N, C-alpha and C positions, 0 to 999 in steps of 0.2 A: 504494500500500500504506500503510495506516494502522494504528497501534497505539493502542487506546483502553483506558484503565484506568478501571473503573467501581466505585463503592462500592455494594455490594448488602447489604441486610439479610435474609440467609437464615438461618433458625433451625434447619432440620433437613434431612435428606437428600432428603425428598420435594420440598421447595421448590427444592433445588439441582438435582434432576433436571428439574423443570419449567423452570427458568431455562435450563439447558443445552440442553434440547430446543427452547425458543423461539428462542434466539440461533443455534443451529446450523441452523435452518431458513431463515435469511436468506441470500440469494445473495451471494457474495463473501467469506464467512467462511472463512479459511484455518485458523486455530487458535483454540482457546478453552480457557482455564484458570480455575479458581476456587480462591482461597485462602480457606478457611473461617475460618482463624485471624484473618486481617486483614480479612476480609469484603470482598475485592476480586476482581473479575473482569477478566481481560485478554483482549481480542478483537483479533485481527490479521487483516487482509485489506483488500479493497476494500469498505469499509463506510461507512455513515452512522451515526455514534454517536447522533445525536438520534433517529433512527428506532428504534434498538435500545433506547434508554432509555425511549422512549414505550411500547414493548411490555412491557418489564420492569416498568414502574410499575404495570401491571395485576396483577402477581404480588406485588411487594414494593417497599419504598422504595428508590429507585435514584438515584444522582447521578454525574455525570461528574467524575472526578478529573483525568485528563490525556488529551490527544489529540495524537499526533505521528506522525512517520514510523516505519515498522516497524523499519528498521535504521538505525543511526547511520552517517553517512557517514564514510569513512576520512579521517583528517586526515594531511596530508603535512607533515612537519617543515620541509622546505626552503621551502615557499611561504607559510606563515602565520607572520608575525612576532608575537611576544607583545606585547600592549599593557600599559601600566601599569594597576594596579588601579583608579585613579580614573576611567579612561575607559570602563570596562565599562558596558553598558546593563543595566538590570534586566529580568527576564523579565516578560511580561504577567501580570496578576493572574488566577489561576485562577477566581476568583469570577465574573469577567465572562463566562466560558464558560457557567457554570451559569445566569446570569440572562438571557442573550441568547436562548436558544431556547425558554424556557417562561414567557412572561409570564402573570401571573394577571389575568384580566379581572374587574372588579367586576360584579355583577349589576345590571341596569337594570330599574327598576320604573316603570310608568306609573300615576300616581294621578290620577283625575279628581275634580273638585270639583263639588259640587252648585251652587255659585254660577256655575260656568262653563256648566253644562248644566241648565237649569231643568226639563227633562223627566226628569232622573235621579231615581231613588228610593233612599232609604236604608232598608236592612233591618237591624233589630236582632235579635239572637238571644237 
């Protein structure tokens, strides 16, 4: 079970309905909620956030904010001793999630030169 929070740029109710219909069609989605004020969508279930974002990007601008477990594990007071503030590790950078799944590939062009191929013709318009 995962909980994914996505930032979506939805401007009206029609776009909201399309986004909800698109995401609810995925297998494994247990719950779905949209906060229009903060422009955030919360999806819970056995989901692939990258697949959901790729579909939503066809409708609107979408980014992954957080991905984590659906429910917080219960902490037991007796077993976990508190550590001093200096020993705590920092959370991973959320930007790394955004860059890892959607690399932008530069376009490749093949340019032939007349000097390489003497049978080539140059046409001027």
